[in-house]
C-alpha positions in Angstrom: 26.0 -143.0 -34.0 22.4 -142.8 -35.3 20.0 -140.1 -36.4 18.1 -138.8 -33.4 14.4 -139.5 -33.1 13.7 -136.6 -30.8 10.5 -134.5 -31.4 11.2 -131.6 -33.6 10.1 -128.1 -32.6 6.7 -127.0 -34.0 7.0 -125.0 -37.2 5.8 -121.4 -36.9 2.6 -120.7 -39.0 4.4 -117.7 -40.6 7.1 -120.0 -41.8 4.7 -122.4 -43.4 2.9 -119.6 -45.1 6.1 -118.1 -46.5 7.3 -121.4 -47.8 3.9 -122.0 -49.5 4.2 -118.8 -51.5 5.0 -118.7 -55.2 8.4 -117.0 -54.8 9.6 -114.5 -57.4 12.1 -111.7 -57.2 12.1 -108.6 -54.9 12.5 -105.4 -57.0 11.5 -101.8 -56.4 10.1 -102.5 -52.9 7.9 -105.4 -53.6 7.8 -109.1 -54.7 7.4 -109.5 -58.4 7.4 -112.2 -61.1 10.6 -113.0 -62.9 10.9 -112.6 -66.7 12.6 -116.0 -66.7 10.2 -119.0 -66.5 12.9 -121.3 -65.0 12.5 -122.4 -61.4 15.0 -123.7 -58.9 14.0 -126.3 -56.3 14.8 -125.5 -52.7 15.5 -128.5 -50.5 15.2 -129.5 -46.8 18.7 -130.9 -46.1 17.4 -133.1 -43.3 15.2 -135.2 -45.6 16.3 -134.3 -49.1 12.7 -133.3 -49.9 11.7 -130.2 -51.9 10.5 -127.4 -49.6 9.5 -124.9 -52.4 11.0 -123.3 -55.5 12.3 -119.9 -56.5 12.8 -118.0 -59.7 16.0 -118.7 -61.6 16.6 -115.1 -62.8 18.1 -114.3 -66.2 20.1 -111.3 -67.3 17.0 -109.2 -68.0 15.8 -109.8 -64.4 19.2 -108.7 -63.1 18.9 -105.6 -65.3 15.6 -104.7 -63.8 16.9 -105.0 -60.3 20.0 -103.0 -61.0 17.9 -100.3 -62.8 15.7 -100.1 -59.7 18.7 -99.7 -57.4 20.4 -97.2 -59.8 17.2 -95.0 -60.0 16.9 -95.0 -56.2 20.6 -94.0 -55.9 20.4 -91.2 -58.5 17.2 -89.9 -57.0 18.9 -89.8 -53.6 15.9 -91.4 -51.9 18.3 -93.0 -49.5 21.6 -91.1 -49.6 19.7 -87.8 -49.6 18.3 -88.6 -46.1 20.0 -87.1 -43.1 22.5 -89.6 -41.7 20.5 -89.7 -38.5 17.4 -90.7 -40.5 19.2 -93.5 -42.2 20.5 -94.6 -38.8 17.0 -94.5 -37.3 15.6 -96.7 -40.1 18.4 -99.3 -39.7 17.8 -99.4 -36.0 14.1 -100.0 -36.7 15.1 -102.8 -39.0 17.0 -104.4 -36.1 13.8 -104.2 -34.0 11.8 -105.8 -36.8 14.3 -108.6 -37.2 14.2 -109.2 -33.5 10.4 -109.4 -33.6 10.5 -112.0 -36.3 13.5 -113.9 -34.8 11.9 -117.3 -34.5 10.3 -117.1 -37.9 13.7 -116.3 -39.5 15.6 -118.9 -37.5 13.2 -121.7 -38.4 13.2 -120.6 -42.1 17.0 -120.8 -42.1 17.1 -124.1 -40.4 14.6 -125.7 -42.8 16.5 -124.4 -45.8 20.1 -124.6 -44.7 20.0 -127.5 -42.3 21.8 -126.0 -39.4 20.8 -126.4 -35.8 17.9 -124.2 -34.6 20.1 -123.2 -31.7 22.7 -121.9 -34.2 20.1 -120.2 -36.3 18.6 -118.4 -33.2 21.9 -117.4 -31.7 24.0 -116.6 -34.8 21.9 -116.2 -37.9 19.4 -114.0 -36.1 20.8 -113.0 -32.7 24.3 -112.0 -34.0 22.7 -110.3 -37.1 20.5 -108.1 -34.9 23.5 -107.0 -32.9 25.4 -106.4 -36.2 22.6 -104.2 -37.5 22.6 -102.1 -34.3 26.3 -101.7 -34.4 26.6 -100.8 -38.0 23.6 -98.5 -38.0 25.7 -96.1 -35.9 28.3 -95.7 -38.7 25.7 -93.8 -40.8 26.3 -90.8 -38.6 30.1 -91.3 -38.1 31.6 -91.3 -41.6 33.7 -88.3 -42.4 36.8 -87.0 -44.1 39.7 -84.9 -42.9 41.2 -81.5 -43.4 44.6 -81.3 -45.1 47.3 -78.7 -44.6 48.6 -78.5 -48.2 51.7 -76.7 -49.4 50.9 -75.9 -53.1 53.5 -73.3 -54.1 51.8 -71.6 -57.1 50.8 -69.0 -57.9 52.9 -67.0 -55.5 50.9 -65.8 -52.5 47.9 -68.1 -53.1 46.3 -69.9 -50.2 44.4 -73.1 -50.3 42.1 -75.1 -48.1 41.8 -78.9 -48.8 39.8 -81.6 -47.3 38.4 -85.1 -48.1 34.9 -86.3 -48.0 33.4 -89.8 -48.1 30.7 -90.5 -50.7 28.7 -93.6 -51.3 30.1 -95.7 -54.1 26.8 -96.3 -55.8 24.9 -99.5 -56.6 26.3 -102.5 -54.8 26.1 -106.2 -55.8 26.1 -108.4 -52.7 26.7 -112.1 -53.5 25.9 -114.3 -50.5 27.0 -117.9 -49.8 24.8 -120.8 -48.5 26.5 -121.4 -45.1 25.1 -118.4 -43.2 22.6 -117.0 -45.7 20.9 -114.4 -43.4 23.8 -113.3 -41.4 26.2 -112.7 -44.4 23.4 -111.0 -46.4 23.2 -108.6 -43.4 27.0 -108.2 -43.4 26.7 -106.8 -46.9 23.4 -105.0 -46.7 23.8 -102.9 -43.6 27.3 -101.3 -44.1 26.3 -100.5 -47.7 23.1 -98.8 -46.5 25.0 -97.0 -43.7 27.3 -95.6 -46.4 24.3 -94.4 -48.4 24.5 -97.0 -51.2 21.7 -99.0 -52.8 22.1 -102.7 -53.2 21.1 -105.9 -55.1 21.5 -109.0 -53.1 21.9 -112.4 -54.8 21.6 -115.3 -52.4 22.9 -118.7 -53.1 20.5 -120.9 -55.2 20.6 -123.5 -52.4 19.5 -121.0 -49.6 17.5 -118.1 -51.0 14.5 -117.9 -48.6 15.8 -115.6 -45.8 17.1 -113.0 -48.2 13.6 -112.7 -49.8 12.1 -112.4 -46.3 14.7 -109.9 -45.2 13.8 -107.6 -48.1 10.2 -107.6 -47.1 11.1 -106.8 -43.5 13.4 -104.0 -44.7 10.4 -102.3 -46.4 8.4 -102.8 -43.2 11.2 -101.0 -41.3 11.1 -98.0 -43.6 13.9 -98.7 -46.2 12.6 -96.9 -49.4 11.6 -98.9 -52.4 14.5 -99.6 -54.8 17.2 -99.3 -52.2 17.3 -103.0 -51.4 16.5 -105.6 -54.2 16.9 -109.4 -54.3 17.4 -111.6 -57.3 17.5 -115.4 -57.0 19.1 -117.7 -59.5 22.1 -119.7 -60.6 25.1 -119.0 -62.7 23.5 -116.8 -65.4 22.1 -114.6 -62.7 25.4 -114.3 -60.8 27.4 -113.7 -64.0 25.1 -111.0 -65.2 25.2 -109.2 -61.9 29.0 -109.4 -61.6 29.4 -108.1 -65.1 26.7 -105.3 -65.1 28.2 -101.9 -66.0 26.0 -100.1 -63.5 27.3 -102.0 -60.5 29.9 -99.8 -58.7 31.0 -102.3 -56.0 30.8 -106.1 -55.7 30.9 -107.7 -52.3 31.3 -111.5 -52.6 31.7 -114.2 -50.0 32.3 -117.8 -51.3 34.9 -120.1 -52.7 38.3 -118.9 -53.9 37.8 -120.2 -57.5 34.5 -118.4 -57.9 35.9 -115.3 -56.2 38.7 -115.1 -58.8 36.0 -115.2 -61.6 34.1 -112.4 -59.8 37.2 -110.3 -59.6 38.1 -110.8 -63.2 34.6 -109.8 -64.3 34.7 -106.7 -62.1 38.0 -105.5 -63.4 36.6 -105.4 -67.0 34.4 -102.5 -65.8 36.8 -101.2 -63.2 34.1 -102.2 -60.6 35.3 -102.0 -57.0 35.2 -105.4 -55.3 35.9 -107.1 -52.0 36.3 -110.9 -51.7 35.9 -113.0 -48.5 37.1 -116.4 -49.7 38.2 -119.8 -48.6 40.2 -121.0 -45.7 42.2 -124.0 -44.4 42.6 -122.7 -40.9 45.2 -124.0 -38.5 45.2 -124.3 -34.7 48.6 -124.5 -33.0 48.5 -126.0 -29.5 51.7 -125.6 -27.4 53.1 -127.9 -24.7 51.4 -125.9 -21.9 47.9 -126.1 -23.4 44.9 -126.8 -21.2 43.7 -130.1 -22.7 40.0 -129.8 -21.9 39.9 -126.2 -23.1 41.7 -127.2 -26.3 39.4 -130.1 -27.0 36.2 -128.1 -26.5 37.6 -125.2 -28.4 38.6 -127.3 -31.4 35.2 -129.0 -31.4 33.4 -125.7 -31.4 35.7 -124.2 -34.0 35.7 -127.3 -36.2 32.1 -128.6 -36.1 30.1 -125.4 -35.8 27.5 -125.6 -38.6 29.0 -129.0 -39.5 32.3 -127.3 -40.4 30.6 -125.3 -43.1 32.3 -122.1 -41.8 35.0 -120.3 -43.8 37.0 -119.6 -40.6 36.5 -123.1 -39.1 39.5 -124.9 -37.7 40.4 -127.9 -39.9 44.1 -128.7 -39.3 45.3 -129.0 -35.7 49.0 -129.0 -34.8 49.6 -130.3 -31.3 52.8 -130.5 -29.2 53.7 -134.2 -28.9 53.5 -134.1 -25.1 49.7 -133.4 -25.3 49.0 -135.0 -28.7 47.6 -138.3 -27.5 45.3 -136.7 -24.9 43.9 -134.2 -27.4 43.5 -136.7 -30.2 41.7 -139.2 -28.0 39.6 -136.4 -26.5 38.5 -135.2 -29.9 37.8 -138.7 -31.2 35.8 -139.7 -28.1 33.5 -136.7 -28.4 33.2 -137.0 -32.2 32.1 -140.7 -31.8 29.5 -139.8 -29.2 27.9 -136.9 -31.1 24.2 -137.3 -32.0 23.1 -136.6 -35.6 19.8 -135.2 -36.4 17.7 -132.5 -38.1 18.3 -128.9 -37.3 14.8 -128.6 -35.9 15.8 -131.1 -33.1 17.5 -128.8 -30.6 19.3 -131.8 -29.0 21.0 -132.9 -32.2 24.7 -132.0 -32.2 25.6 -132.6 -35.8 23.1 -131.7 -38.5 23.0 -132.3 -42.3 25.2 -130.6 -44.8 23.5 -128.1 -47.1 23.0 -130.2 -50.2 23.5 -133.6 -51.7 26.1 -132.1 -54.0 28.1 -130.7 -51.1 27.9 -133.9 -49.2 29.3 -135.8 -52.2 32.2 -133.3 -52.3 33.0 -133.8 -48.6 32.8 -137.6 -49.0 35.2 -137.4 -51.9 37.8 -135.7 -49.6 37.2 -138.4 -46.9 37.6 -141.2 -49.5 40.8 -139.7 -50.8 42.2 -139.6 -47.2 41.3 -143.3 -46.8 43.0 -144.1 -50.2 46.1 -142.3 -48.9 46.2 -144.7 -45.9 45.5 -142.1 -43.3 44.4 -143.1 -39.8 40.8 -142.4 -38.8 40.0 -142.0 -35.1 36.4 -141.2 -35.7 33.9 -140.9 -38.6 34.8 -141.5 -42.2 31.8 -143.7 -43.0 28.6 -142.8 -44.7 25.3 -142.3 -42.8 22.6 -144.6 -44.1 19.6 -142.4 -43.7 17.6 -139.7 -45.6 19.2 -136.3 -45.6 22.7 -135.0 -46.3 24.5 -136.2 -43.2 28.3 -136.7 -42.8 29.7 -138.2 -39.5 32.1 -135.9 -37.6 35.5 -137.2 -38.6 38.9 -137.0 -36.8 42.1 -138.1 -38.7 45.4 -138.5 -36.9 49.1 -138.2 -37.9 48.5 -136.5 -41.2 51.6 -135.9 -43.3 52.1 -132.4 -44.7 51.5 -133.4 -48.3 48.2 -135.1 -47.7 45.2 -133.7 -49.6 43.1 -133.5 -46.5 45.5 -131.0 -45.0 45.9 -129.0 -48.2 42.4 -128.8 -49.6 39.4 -126.9 -48.2 36.9 -129.6 -47.2 34.2 -127.3 -45.7 32.8 -130.2 -43.6 33.0 -131.8 -40.2 36.6 -133.1 -40.7 39.6 -132.4 -38.4 43.2 -133.4 -39.3 45.7 -133.7 -36.5 49.5 -133.4 -36.7 52.0 -133.8 -33.8 55.0 -131.5 -33.5 58.1 -131.2 -31.3 59.4 -127.8 -32.2 57.3 -124.6 -32.2 59.2 -123.4 -35.3 58.1 -126.4 -37.2 54.5 -125.9 -36.1 54.6 -122.4 -37.3 56.1 -123.4 -40.6 53.4 -126.0 -41.1 50.6 -123.6 -40.1 51.8 -121.1 -42.7 52.3 -123.7 -45.4 49.0 -123.1 -47.1 47.7 -120.9 -50.0 45.0 -119.7 -47.6 45.3 -117.2 -44.8 41.9 -116.4 -43.4 42.2 -117.3 -39.7 44.2 -119.3 -37.2 44.2 -120.0 -33.5 47.0 -120.3 -30.9 46.5 -122.3 -27.7 48.8 -121.6 -24.8 48.9 -120.1 -21.3 52.4 -118.6 -22.0 51.8 -114.9 -22.7 55.3 -114.3 -24.0 55.0 -117.2 -26.4 51.6 -116.0 -27.6 52.8 -112.5 -28.3 55.9 -113.6 -30.1 54.0 -116.0 -32.4 50.9 -113.9 -33.2 52.8 -111.7 -35.6 54.4 -114.6 -37.4 51.1 -116.4 -38.3 49.9 -115.6 -41.8 46.2 -115.0 -41.2 43.8 -112.1 -41.1 42.5 -113.2 -37.7 44.5 -114.9 -34.9 42.5 -116.1 -31.9 44.3 -117.1 -28.7 42.7 -119.9 -26.6 39.5 -119.8 -28.7 38.5 -120.2 -32.3 35.7 -118.6 -34.5 34.2 -115.8 -32.2 33.6 -112.6 -34.2 32.5 -109.2 -33.2 31.0 -106.4 -35.4 33.9 -104.1 -34.4 36.7 -106.5 -35.2 37.9 -106.5 -38.9 37.5 -109.9 -40.6 39.2 -111.0 -43.9 42.1 -112.9 -45.2 45.7 -113.0 -46.4 46.8 -114.7 -49.6 44.1 -116.7 -51.4 41.6 -116.0 -48.7 40.5 -112.7 -50.1 40.7 -109.0 -50.6 39.2 -106.5 -48.2 37.7 -106.6 -44.7 34.3 -107.1 -43.2 33.1 -105.4 -40.0 33.9 -102.2 -38.2 34.8 -99.0 -40.1 36.6 -101.1 -42.7 33.3 -102.6 -43.8 31.4 -99.3 -44.2 34.4 -97.4 -45.7 34.6 -100.2 -48.3 31.3 -98.9 -49.7 32.6 -95.4 -50.2 34.8 -93.4 -52.5 37.2 -90.8 -51.1 36.9 -87.4 -52.8 39.6 -84.7 -52.4 38.5 -81.1 -52.5 40.9 -78.2 -52.9 39.8 -74.6 -52.6 41.9 -71.6 -53.6 41.2 -68.4 -51.7 
């Protein structure tokens, strides 16, 4: 397994020009210099070389961005528009994103490391579809009338109803694995609800959020409605603790999510947390082996396993275990590594040197525990942040590789004889984000779905999402739901109105 030497695609001139800019913040409808003089280097994961740098915002920079968003909210420059007007602007934004699709995809690949194929199809393509779906919610939010029975004073009559109102200024804190797409997941439902927002991208992958803000202005989003601050811990802590933030939407690790929630509670700030996962796949005796192998590879190695919903532990009925284990190992050993700009590469670099080191620590611990490696598990001797796709067999329940979130291209396989044991093992985790069930037995599937502790259960597939399908976790995997009406309603308050007449 070597790094591919295929010719990379040509980099768009707009991408080169954007990277060459002196990047500041995006506040009140325009790029601006930060108060902080600190800078953060932004790297190309395929080489380890510096692409550019961005501002490392401090608390005063965060204050400026929040003040801009609050002024726009209080002046009703966005929520005061007719819902149909907000919808029209968001639909225009989808068109603008589509027109800049290749530029955005290349920018994401250069900064995050993922395949250009994934960037085109998911980061941009799925984001455009999400914007178009969510834009429609701007005209569909509403309350309900209530038939109340208030008994006093005698003879009085009442009419009561509820109304949905935008919660206010939102802080959207975005991870590094899907920087553009998850920024859109936070931005568009917040805007559909009538809120204003400050987005903080990950310090590893800030570029597409800055470009997204520019394109939003081009589409007609008013100044101050959408602001972007880039930075590290000081920036994130200041945003989470700011008293004028009404709602925090965070996607990231469980430990960081708990800190965000603690900071939010101090101000009684609303929050939603989409956190970690250690997602199981349960493959029953009647499973289609080829389908299961391909599904596990797609669900486990998409974006190098840097997916919160990725499959990472696979429980296989013993009658099919050897076939599936061998199938996964054979494909993993044959996969080509290469930069994201090589459309033929099947495994691309991880996002950063720091994250590669964390994944390698998990692999080293598995070796120290004496686990059996069928593929991978050795370091790639080449520039960039590569980790070989890894398959580990016969993993005991207490092994760290089956307990800890690795967030890399590592699959752990476990055989089972009894479906009840498989279900117990699948649920034996502090996480509960997603799971998949592989069987052609409809009765078995329907009986097991309700017994799996996960916010999403796929059957005979793993990781596909749709804008209409709620997404979020049980247990340590988070609070709240993305997508559909659940997403947009999460950016609203419900007000009860009671009228005596």
